N, C-alpha and C positions, 0 to 999 in steps of 0.2 A: 269234946273237944280238944282239951288239953292233951290228952293221950295222943290224940292223932298228929297236931302239930308236931310233938317231940318225936313221932316217930319219921315224920316226912322229914324234920331237921337232920336226923341221924341218918335218914337214907341219902340225902342230898349230900352231906358231908362225907359219907362213906363212897356215893358215887364220885365225887370229885378227887376223893384219895386215890381210890382205882384208877381213874383215869390219867391219874397225872404220872402215877407209877407205872402205868403200861401194863399192868397186869390183868385186865379187863378183857374177858372174851368177846364183847362186844368191839373191841377196838381192833381194826382192819390193819396189819402191817401194812408200809411202806413198801411199794415193790419197784424198781427201777426200772424204768421203761427201756425199750429196746433202739438204740440209736442208730437209724439208717445212715448206710452209706452215701456218700457225696457221687453225684453221676456228673458223667463229665460232661461240660458246656458244649453248645454248638460253636464252631471256632475256637475254641480251647488249643485245639494244636496247631492251629495255623503258624506256619514260619517257626515250629518245632526244631531244634538243633539237639540230636541225644548227645550226652555228655558233656555239658557245659561245665566249665569247673568250677569248682568252690571258691569264692573270692569273700573279700572284705567289704567290698562296692562296686558297683558297675558304673564305670564313667566319673564325672566329678560330682555327682551326688544332688542332695537337696531335695529328693522325694522320697519318702518310705513306703516300702511294701511290706504289709505285717499280717499277721495270722496266726493259725492255730493247727495242729495235727492230732487228730483223736483217733481212736480205735472204735471202727462200727460194733455195735453190741453194747458194750459196757462204757465207752465213753473214756476209756482211760487216755491219758497224754502218753503220747508218742515221742519219745526224747531220739535224737540222732538221725532224723529223716531227713532225706535230701528232696528239698523244694526246687525245684529251677524257675527262674523268673525273666521274662522278656519283656518287651515293650515298641513302640514308637517313643521316641523320646527326642529333646533339644539336643540331642547328640547322635541321632541314628534312625535307622528304620529295626523295624521290627526282626528282618531278615539278616541283619549284619550281625555276625559273629560278636562283635563287641558290644552288642545290646542284650548279650543273654549272660547270666552267670547264676550258680547257685548257693544255697547256705543250707545250714543243718539246722533242726530244731533244739533247743534247750531242754533241760530236766522238764520243765512244764508244757513240752510240748507246741511252745513257741518259737515264732519265726521271724525274723526283721530284718531286712536289706535295702540300703540305701541305694540311688539310681539317679538317673538325669531326669527332670521334671517329662511327664508323659503329658504329650500333647495329641489331638486328635487324629484319627486314621477312619476314612472312610466316614467321617462325622461324628465318630465317638470318641471321647477320651477312654482308653481300656487297657487293662494290662492282661498278661499271659502269664499264669503259673501252672506246674506240672510236677506231681509228684510220681517219678519214674524209677522208683528201684525195685528190688525183686520181693520183697516179703508180703507186698501188698498189691492190689488192683490198680494199674496206672491210673491216673485221674488228670484232667487237663480241664484250667478254669479260667473263664474269660470273664472278670467283673468289670462292667463299666462304670467311670466315675460320674458323679452326681455334677459335677462342673470340670471345665478344663482346667480352672485355677487350686484345684483341691491338690493339696502337697502330701497327701498320705491316700492308702487304698489296703482294704483289709480284706483277707481271703480266708475262710475256713476248709480244713479237708477234715472228712470222716473216711476212714481207709478200710476197706474189706480185705481180712488176709487173701491171700492166693491160694 
């Protein structure tokens, strides 16, 4: 009985060492899952104005539109990507050119643009965002806020190369 107990201990210790070192043939390698591209949302392109200028802020500010941009497949952060933002706000309607602006993503694929407070249009407080450059397929988003008193709205893009 002592002999089998020692063997079992050696087996357990050896198995633990193999699992920790990752050299066991029983360990399945982790595989990155393919990240699916974001699809345009219904109504996302409403009142879109191509070529909105890159700005530091839209209007007087007070509300933040934030998010990320990643590449479909591997999920890599995409820097320098142009994101256009517009909304019905306390300072103007979605169709007004002064309610539109664009920003660029940083090295981590993140964007952030300040704008006036979004107010409900057609009963829903919502924003509009677009990726509309040449390297990836165009995507229009129309995220709805959970409350008209929210002061930030977040949206994420996963882009498919053209």
